[in-house]
C-alpha positions in Angstrom: 37.1 -7.9 15.1 34.3 -8.5 17.6 32.2 -11.6 17.3 29.1 -9.4 17.4 30.3 -7.7 14.2 30.9 -11.1 12.5 27.4 -12.1 13.5 25.9 -8.8 12.2 27.6 -9.2 8.8 26.5 -12.9 8.5 23.0 -11.9 9.6 22.8 -9.3 6.9 24.1 -11.8 4.3 21.6 -14.5 5.4 18.7 -12.0 5.5 19.5 -11.0 1.9 19.8 -14.6 0.7 16.5 -15.5 2.4 14.7 -12.3 1.5 14.0 -11.8 5.2 13.1 -8.1 5.7 12.2 -8.6 9.4 15.6 -10.2 10.0 17.5 -7.3 8.4 15.4 -4.8 10.3 16.4 -6.5 13.6 20.0 -5.6 12.9 19.3 -1.9 13.3 18.6 0.3 16.3 14.9 1.4 16.7 15.9 4.8 15.2 18.5 3.5 12.7 18.7 4.8 9.2 19.3 3.0 5.9 20.4 5.1 2.9 20.2 2.8 -0.1 20.8 5.7 -2.6 22.9 8.7 -1.8 20.5 10.9 -3.8 17.4 9.8 -1.8 16.3 10.2 1.8 17.3 7.5 4.2 14.8 4.8 5.3 13.9 5.6 8.9 13.8 3.2 11.8 13.3 -0.6 11.8 9.9 -0.2 10.1 11.4 1.8 7.3 14.3 -0.7 6.8 11.8 -3.6 6.8 9.5 -1.8 4.3 12.4 -1.0 2.0 13.7 -4.6 2.1 10.3 -6.0 1.4 10.1 -3.8 -1.7 13.5 -4.4 -3.2 13.8 -8.2 -2.5 10.3 -9.0 -3.9 11.7 -9.3 -7.4 14.9 -11.1 -6.4 15.5 -14.9 -6.6 18.5 -17.3 -6.5 20.4 -14.8 -4.4 24.0 -15.5 -3.6 25.9 -13.0 -1.4 29.5 -12.9 -0.5 30.7 -10.4 2.1 34.3 -9.1 2.3 36.4 -8.7 5.4 35.2 -5.7 7.3 37.4 -2.6 7.9 36.8 -1.4 11.5 37.5 2.0 13.0 35.9 2.1 16.4 32.1 2.0 15.8 32.5 2.7 12.1 32.8 -0.3 9.7 33.1 -0.6 6.0 32.4 -4.0 4.3 32.1 -5.0 0.6 29.4 -7.2 -0.8 29.2 -9.2 -4.1 25.8 -10.4 -5.1 24.7 -12.6 -8.0 21.0 -13.1 -8.3 18.0 -13.0 -10.6 15.9 -9.9 -10.8 12.6 -10.5 -12.6 14.3 -13.7 -13.8 17.3 -12.0 -15.4 20.8 -12.8 -14.1 22.5 -9.7 -12.6 25.6 -8.9 -10.6 25.4 -6.3 -7.8 28.7 -5.5 -6.0 28.9 -2.7 -3.5 30.0 -1.4 -0.2 28.2 -0.8 3.1 29.3 2.2 5.3 28.1 1.4 8.8 28.0 3.1 12.2 27.2 0.9 15.3 26.0 1.4 18.8 27.6 -0.3 21.8 25.6 -3.4 21.3 26.6 -3.8 17.6 23.2 -2.7 16.3 23.5 -0.5 13.2 22.6 3.2 13.8 23.3 4.3 10.2 24.0 2.5 6.9 24.9 4.1 3.6 25.5 1.9 0.6 27.2 2.4 -2.8 26.7 -0.2 -5.5 27.0 -1.1 -9.2 24.5 -3.1 -11.1 25.4 -5.1 -14.2 23.6 -7.6 -16.4 24.8 -11.2 -16.2 26.6 -13.2 -13.6 30.2 -12.3 -12.9 32.7 -13.4 -10.3 34.6 -10.9 -8.1 38.1 -10.0 -9.2 41.2 -11.4 -7.5 41.8 -9.8 -4.1 38.2 -8.6 -3.8 36.9 -8.5 -0.2 40.3 -8.8 1.4 
C-alpha cells in the first residue's frame, strides 16, 4: 500500500478527531465529490466538502476514530471506520465504510460513504477493520 494512501487515511482520521474541515477538504481534488448519503446529492469541490464537514462536526465532541486496513484496487480504495463520540452531548457509535477513488497524487476524486448510527458507546467486533 502506498505511503501516500496511509497518509491520506491518517489525515482523514485526524481531521475528524480535530473537527478540522479545512484539513479534510485538502485531501480532495479541486473538483472532488463527497457523497455522505446515497439518497442525497454529493457535496461538490473542496469548498463543498469543507462546508459539509463544518456543519456535521459542529455538534460532535470527544471524537475517537479508528480506521481499518484499506482494500486497494488500483485507484479505488475501500476503508472502514469506527467512531465513538458525543453528538449534542449524547454518546453514540458510528461505524461505516468509505468508498474512494484517487487521482495519481493520492487526492480523492470521489468519496461515497455508508454508515450506521447507534446510541451509546460500543467497541468494534473481533476482526473488524482487518
